[in-house]
N, C-alpha and C positions, 0 to 999 in steps of 0.2 A: 173451673178449669177451662182452657181454651179448647174449642172444638178441634178435633184432630184433622178435620177436613180443610181447616183454615190454616194449617201449619206449613212451613217450608217443607217440601218433599224431597228427601234425598234419593240417592240412586245406587245402583250398582256400578262397577266399572269392568267392562268386558270388551275385549278385542280393541282396546285403545280408545273406548267411548264410554261416557256416561250413559247408563241405559236405565230407563225407567222400570221400577218393579211392576210385575204383571200378575202377582198372586193375589193382589187385593188385601193382603194382610200387611199391617204396619205396627210399629211399635213406637212409642213416645220417646224422644231424647230430651233429657232435663239439663238445665243448669243447675248443678247441685248447691251453688252458692245463693241462688235465688229461689229454688223450688219451681222455677218456671219451666214449661214445656217449650223447647225452642225449634223443634223440628220433629219430623216423623221419618223413620227409616223402614224401608220395605223389608219384608221378610220373605226370602226366595222360596219358590216351590222346588220340588224335585226336578220339574221340567227345566227351570232356569238354571239350577245347578249343572244339569246334564249338558245344556247348551254352552255354559261357560267351560266346561271340561272339553267338550268338543272343539271349540275355538283355541284353547290352549293346546290341545293335542295337535292340532293342524299347524300350529305355529312352532311347535317344538323342534322339527327336524332342521329347519334353517338356522335356528339359533345354535343348536347343538353343533352345526357344521362351521359356524363362524369361528374365527381363531380366537383362542382364549385372550390373547392380547388385545384384540378388538372388544371383546366382551368386558374386559377389565377397564377399557378406555370409558365405555359407557357408565360403568359404575362410578368411575372417577368424576364424570359430568354430573351425575346424580348427586354425588357428595358436595360438589360446589354448589349446585342449585339449593340444596338443603342448607347449607351453610349461608347462602345469600338470603334465603327466605325464612331464617331462624325466627324472626319476630313473629311472623304470621303463624308459624307452626306453634310457638309459645302461647299465643292468643287462643289458638283452637284447643290446645291441651288444657289450659286454664279454663275455658268456657264449658267444655263437656265432661272434664273430670273433676274440677274443683281445686285443681293443685295451685300452689303460689307460683309466681313467675320463676323465683330463684329454683324451686324444685323442678319446674318444667325445663329450665335451662339445663340442670344437671341431667335430667333424663335425655335430652337431645345430645348432649356432649358424650354420654355413655352409648347411645345409639350410634353415633358416628364412629366410635371404634369398631363397631361390627362392619360398618361400610368399609372403613380403612383395611380391615383384615380381608373382606372380599376383594379389594383391589390387588392383594397378593394372591389371587387364585392361580395365576400362572406358575408360581413356585410350588403351591399346595397340591396341585395336580400332576407334579412330575412323577413318573414311574421309577422303576429300578431296572438295571440291565446287567447280565452277567454273560461274559464271553466264554464259550467253550465249557459248558457244564459237563460235557461228556459226549464223545461221538461227534465232535465239531457241531454240537448244538448250541446255539444262544438262546438264552431265556430272558424274557422281559415282561414287565407289568405295565398296563395303561389303564388310566381311569377315564371313565365315561359317565355322563350325567344319566340319571334315572329315567327322565321324562317329565310327566305332569306330577308335581308334588303340592302339598297343601299344608298351610299353617293355620291354626286356630289360636287366636291371641286373647288376653284378658283385657278387662277395663283399666286396671291400675296403672299400666304403662301404655298409653295409646300410640308411642312411636318407638320406644327403646326396644321393648320385646318383638314387636313386627319387624324391626330392622334386624334384630339378632336372628330371628327364625328364617328370614328370607334372603338376605342380601348375598349370602354364600351360595345359597341354592340358585339364584339367578346368575351369579358370576361363573359358576361351574358348568352352566349350560342347561338348566332345567327351565320349563315353564311353571310359574308359581301361582297358585290361587290362595289368597289370604281371606279367611273367614274372620273378619274383624269382630270385636266385641259390638253388639247392637247397642250398648250404652255410650259407646265412644267411637262412632263411625265416621265423624267428619274429619279427623286427622288422617285416617287411612285413605279416604277419598282424595284428599289434598295431595298427599305424596304420590298418588297415582298419576297426577298431573305432572308431578316433577319427573317421574320416571319416563313418561312420554317425551316431554321436553328434552331429556338427556340423551334421547335417541333409541330407547328400547323398542324393538318392533311390537306391533300390536299383538296380542295374544299371550305375550311372555309374562305379563303382570295382570293379574285379575283380583278385584275385590268383589266378594260375594257377602252381601248382609243377610243374616237370617239367624234361625234358632235350631232347635235340634232337628227338625226336618231336613234343613240344609247340610247340618254336620253329618247326620247319618248317610246321606248320600255320598259325601266325600269319603266317608270310611269304608262304605261298601262298594263304590264304582270301582270297577277293575282297571281303569285307565290310570286312576290315581296310585302313584307307586310309593308314597311315602307321606306320613303325617307327622307334624310337629305341634304339640299342645302345650300351653301353660295356663293353669287354673287351679282349681281346688283339687284335692286328693281323691274324692269319690268319683269326680268326673274324669279326672286323668286315669283312674283304674278302668273306668268304662271305656275311654277312647284307646287305651293299651289293649284290652281284652277284645274289643270289637275289630280293631285294626288288624290285630294278629290273626284274628280267625279268617279274615279275607286275605291274608297273605302279604301284608303290607309292612314296610319297614316303618318302625314307630319310635318316638321318644316322647313321653308324656310327662311333664313336670307338675308335680302337685304342690301342696301347701307346706308350710313351715311352722314349727314352734321352736324358735330359736332362743337360745339361752346365753346370758352373759355371766360367767362365773367371776366373782370378785374376791381375790385373795387378800388376807389381812394386810399385806404390805403394800397394796395399791394405793396410789393417790385418790382419795376418795372425791375430791372436787373434780378431778379429770374423769373419774368414772361417772359421776352425775351428770355431767355435761355430755358425755358419750352416749349414755343410756337414754337420756331424753331425746337427743337428736336422732338416735337410731331407732328408738322406740315410738315416738310420737310424730316424726315427720311423716308428710302425706297422709295425716289422719290414721297412721299405722296401717294403711292399706299397701303394704309391701310383702311379698313372701319371704324376704330377707330381714324384716323389721324384727328387732329384739323385743320379745313378748314377755320373757321371764328373767327376772334378775335372781341370781343365786350367790348371795354373799356367804362367805365361809367364816362361821363364828358369830355368835350373838352380838358381841360387841361390834363387829364390823357392820352388821345388819342395823343396829340401832343408830350408829353414827350415820350411815348412809340414808337412812329413812328420814332422819332430821333435815339433811341436807336437800334431798329430793323434794320433800313436801314444800319447802319455800320456793324452790325454783320452778316446780310444775306449776303452782297456783299463780305464778307470774306469765305463763305461757299466754300468748295473744292468739285467739281463734277467730277467723274472719275470712271474707273473701280475698281473692289475690289482689285486688285493687286496693286493699286496706293495709298492706304491710303486715300481714298476719304471720305467725309461726307456722301454722298448718290451716288447711281449709276444711270444707265439709267431707262427709263420707259420700258414697256415690248415689245413694237413694233413701228415700223415706223408710223403706222396708229394711234396708241395712241398719239404719239408725235404730229402729225398734228392736231388731234382733240383738244388736249391742246393748241396748238398755236392759233389756230381759236378762242377758248374760250376767250383767252387773247385780242385777236383783237376785238371781240364783246364786251367785257367788256369796252374797252377804248371807243368804239363808243356809248356805253351807258351812259357814264359820270363817269366812275370810274377813279381815279387818279393813274398813275403807280409810286409807290415808287421805287421799284427795278424791273428792265426790264430784264428778262432772255433771251429774243428773239434774242438779237443781240450780245450775248456773244460767244466768239470764239468756245467753246465746243458745243454751240447748233448749230451754223452755219456750222462748218467744220468737225466734228467728224463723223466717219463712224457709230459709235454707236448711240443709240437712247437717247442721252443725252439732257437734258433740264437744263439750269441754272435757279436758283430760281427767282420767280416773286412774288412781293407783291403788291396788289391793296388796295388803301385807298378810302374812301367815297363810298363804295358799298352800294347800297340800296336794300331792298326787292323788287322783281319784275325783277331784273336784273338777266340774266341767270347764271351767276357766284355764285350768291347768292342761287337761287332756286334749281338747280341742282348739284349733286355731280360731281366733276372734279377730276379724278384719276390722278393727276399729280402735279408737284411742283409749283402751282400757288395758294397762299392763300390770304385771303382778309380781310379787316377790316371794321366793321359796326359800326359806332359811335352811342352811345345811351346815353340819358340824366339821366337815373335811372335805378336801379335794377328791377323795376317793368316793364319798357319798354323792357329790355332784356328778362325777363321771358315770357313776352307776345309775342315777336317775336319768341323766340325759341318754345314756345308751338304751335304757328300757322303754323309752318313748317310741312310738310307732313312726314318728316323723324325724327326719335327720337331714334338714335342709343346710342350716348354717348355725355355727356356735362361735362364741368368743371367750377368752379369758383375760382378765386384766390383772398383771403381776409384774413385779420386778425381779422375780426369782426365775432364773434360767431352767433350774432343774424342774421346778412346777410346770413351767411352759412346755418343756419337752415331754414330761409325762402325760400331760393333758393331750398335746398334738398326736402322741403316739397311740394312746389307749382310747381316744373318743371316736365313736362310730358315726360320724357326721360327715356330709360331703365338703362342706366349705368352712374352714376354721380360721379364726383370727386370734392373733396374740396382741393385745392392746390395740386392736382395729375393731370399731363397733359394729361395721357392716362388712363383712368378708367376702364382697363380691369381687371376683377377679377381674382384671382389665379384660378387654375384648379379645386379646389374642391368647388367653388362657381359657381351658374349659370350664364351664359352669353347669353343675348339677348336683343335687343332693343324693343321700342314701335312702334306703328302707321306703317308706310310703311317700316320701317326697319325689320320687322318681321311678318311672316304668319305662323299660326299653334301654337300648344300648347307646343312644346318642347324646349329644350335648347341646346346650343353647349358644353358647359363646365357643370361641377358640377353634383350633385346627381340626377337632373332630367333627366340626360342621362340614368340612370338606370331604371327610370320609363317609358322613351320613348320606350326603346328597350325591354320592358317585358309587358306581360299581366298578370292580378292579377285575380286568382280564389278565390272564397269564398266558403268554404266547411263548411256544417253544419252536424254533425254526432252524432248518439245516438246509444248506443249498448243496445240491449233489452235482458232481462234474459227470459229463456224458459218458466217461470211460469208467466211472466207478461201478465196481461189481456189487451186486445186492443178492441176497439169499433169504430164504424163509427162516424165521426164527420164532419160536413159540415162548421164549423166556421172558419173564417180566422185564421191561425196560429199566437198565441201570445207567449209572453215570461213568461206567468204565469205558 
């Protein structure tokens, strides 16, 4: 392996400048498609995080006081630069995350939806006004930014999730600190340059690279007013509990165990294509990936398995330069964890329909590739069913009725996304009404809402009151003041009154 001292050394982005790490601690950054170490990223010390927070705090007042229209103009300039440099961003995403070019382009496109919504901050920050609510008093509300806020982003979406977490925060007047995933730091550092070129004042956008030491300082530092997190459920729970203990506003999105229910009347060819795309795309490293197929009835299941087996075995796995359907998982450790999960599933009684363990690309590639695996006859209680597996192994749980499917899904601790494929409107209405999951699709394989609708799951998939997409972002990153005012004339008489104020 390459000596880490010989690698390209990445930086932090603080106060409008690329700043070298001073902690002396680094982590390797890999190209998952080749297995090669391509850079080393500094892991910030507590002192470095405090310095970044101090710079952000100093920059905040001037940005808060800038007109909301001028802030929106800078966000628009950033959007234009992002669009103009799309090819460079795609290259970075593919290099450090292993995604295909098509998938990276889709991620950027969805990320730009969050930028577009942030451009509408002048509308989303409007308050309400009531005239003469009583005693010639007028009442109105006004939204103000919180101050310094922080976002902690995952590796699987190097640009879409950071943009969704931060653009609205910037637009409504906050100073934002992004703790990018140390596995994919290059994309975050690049968009930092675009923010500065767009005219964003120094200190309003910060990128800190680091591990738990940096995260804990963000969670505990009294200057940081809000935390946005996307990642696994155990970490999301920790982020939420710790942030709340320190009095912060927090939204922490966790994992998903997303099901696709298939009714007997569904077109199984369409179902198979939808399931494979939604299940195996991006090497299944999506919190909204379909992990479990739930065909209703044994005949439906048997027919569907036959179609899926042929299609899945034809999938092409490889680097983004090779026209692949999907690329590698993020690391060798992730690959080994997924392989062990398949082994345990077989031991627990699952039937392997497609086995990716012994394919040539899995066994002999230097990259972190895994050919697709499909497991049938999976049961609740098996590890592969109970826990989120972030890799290309999907499973089939056979059910006898729609009621059974709804019951099993509602009993699971995660409730991120779910979908049903059917041509029966009554079945779809029953499903959407009774299912206890945050994002629901009807004949839509990945029910991710567009950027101007809210995004979040239920149960163990979400902690806190905020959202990742949509207008609730503006509410999350602002505080509302209620003002009651009355203007007295010089001749107006006043007297003492100890009655509780009323609107009479």
